[in-house]
N, C-alpha and C positions, 0 to 999 in steps of 0.2 A: 222596840217598845217593850218594856218589861211590865208584867201585870200578874195578878193573882186572882184566882176564882175558886169558888166552891159551888158545885151543882148539887141541888138538894131537892128533897120532897118533904115539905113541912105541912102541918095542919093549921087551921085557924087559931087554935090554942097556942101553938108554937109561935105564930105571928104576934100574938098578944105579948108573949115573953120578949120578942124582939122589940116591940114598941116600948115596953117597960125599960129595957136596957138602954135604949136611945134616950128616953126621958131622964133616967137616973144619971146618965153621963153627959147631959147637956147638949146632946146632938140634935140637929134640926133635920127634918124630913121634908124634902122638896119633891114636887110633882110636875109632870109635864103631860101634854103640850101646854104652853102658856099663850093666852090670846094677845099678850103684849110683852114688853121686856121685864115686867115685874115678876120676881120669883114667887111661886106658889108654895106655901108651907101647909102641910097636913099633919094630923096627929097619929095616923096609923098607916102601916105598910099595906093594909087591906083597903084603904080608901080608893074609891072609884069615881068620886065626884068632888069638885070644889065649887061651892055655890051652885051656879047653873052650868058649870063647865065640866064636861066629861074628861077625866084624866086616865092615863094608862096605868097598868099594874106595875110598871117600872118606876121606882122612886129613887131618890138620891139622898144619901146621908152626908151631912156637912157639919163642920164645926162652925159655931156662930162667928168666930173671928175670921173664917175663910169665905163668908158669904160674898164679900166684895171682890173676891178673886175668881168667882165663877164666870166662865165665858158662856155667852148665849149666842145661838145661831138662829137666823130666820129661815124657815122652810117656805119658800115662795109658793110652791105648788100646792101646799096645804094651808097656807096663810096662818101659820102659827110659829111660835118660838120653841126651841128645845135647848137643853143643856149640852154643852160640848164636853162630854165625859173624858175625852182624851187629854184635854188641856185645862181641866178644872180639878180642884182638890175635893173630889167627891167619891163616894163609894156607891156603886150601883146595887140596888136591891130589888130583885124581881120576884114578887109573890103572885104566882098565877092562880087563876080560879079553877074550879072543878069543871070537868066536861060532863054535863048531864048527871051530876052528882054520883057518877059511877067511876070516873077516871080522874086521877090527880095528875096535873101537868107538872113538869119539872120547873124549878125555880133556880135562881142564881144570885150569888153575891160576888161582886167583881170590882176591882179597882186597878187603875193604871199607876204604876210607880214613877214613870218618867213622862216627860213631854218633849216635843220637838221644838227647840228654840229656832224660830224662823230666820233670825239674823245669822246665827253661827251655824245653822243646819246640824246641830248636835243635840243628842238626847240628854236631858238634864233631869236629875232626880227632883221629884216634888218635895215640898218642905218636910224636914225631919219630923215636925210636930204632926203633920197630916199622916205621914207614913206610920208613926207610932200608934196613932188612934186606929188606923186601918188594921194594922197587925194585931192590936189588942182585941179589936172587934172579931177578927177571924179566929183568934184563939178562943174567945168566949163562945162563938158558935160551935166550934169543934168540941169544946168542953161541955157546953150546956145541952147540946142535942146529941145524945148517944147514937152513934151510927149503927143501925141494925143492918147487917150484911144480908141482903136478899139476893138469891141467885139471879144473875143477869143484870144486877144493879150495883155491882161492887164498886164502880167508879163514882157513885153518887152517895151523898149523905142522906140516909133515910132515917127520919126520926122515929123514936119508939111509938109515938102517937100515930104516925103514918102506918107503921107495921101493924099496930093493933086495929086500925081502921080497915086495912086489907083483910086481916083475919076475921074480924067481926062482920064486915059488910060484903065481903067478896069483891070489893073495889079493886081497881087496877091502876097501875102507874103508866103514864104515857111518856114516851121519850119524844119530845117535840123539838 
């Protein structure tokens, strides 16, 4: 399985920029878990609730034309549905919350480039259109959020806002 990911530390203002990028590029943001097979769309990577339903901090970015290609799995032990990220044309975006307003958790953006074709038992590239959108999104993140190299966090993208928050508040980063 081939994939790409960026581990990051972003602030809420950074997340608002992500939301704007998604809206400007006509991308849909999906949330889970779902009480039924119906996909849940939300407006922000920071959303934690959909109507009366609590959702996770992990969201999925999808092109409108790929919504019908999303595969859903039922989790019997928890009585809800989730998106099958391995076999769906989605980009995972995890924007975690603060821990006691003093520590910032690590987030991640991730997508799988291939899926396993069950009949042929071969890995097949996902659609070129999906891959292009995912690659462009990754390029935008790297370009838009300047990576401040903090000692001990060189393998993570740390936004300038995050570095300023650490400097101004004495906050810390958690490797979770």
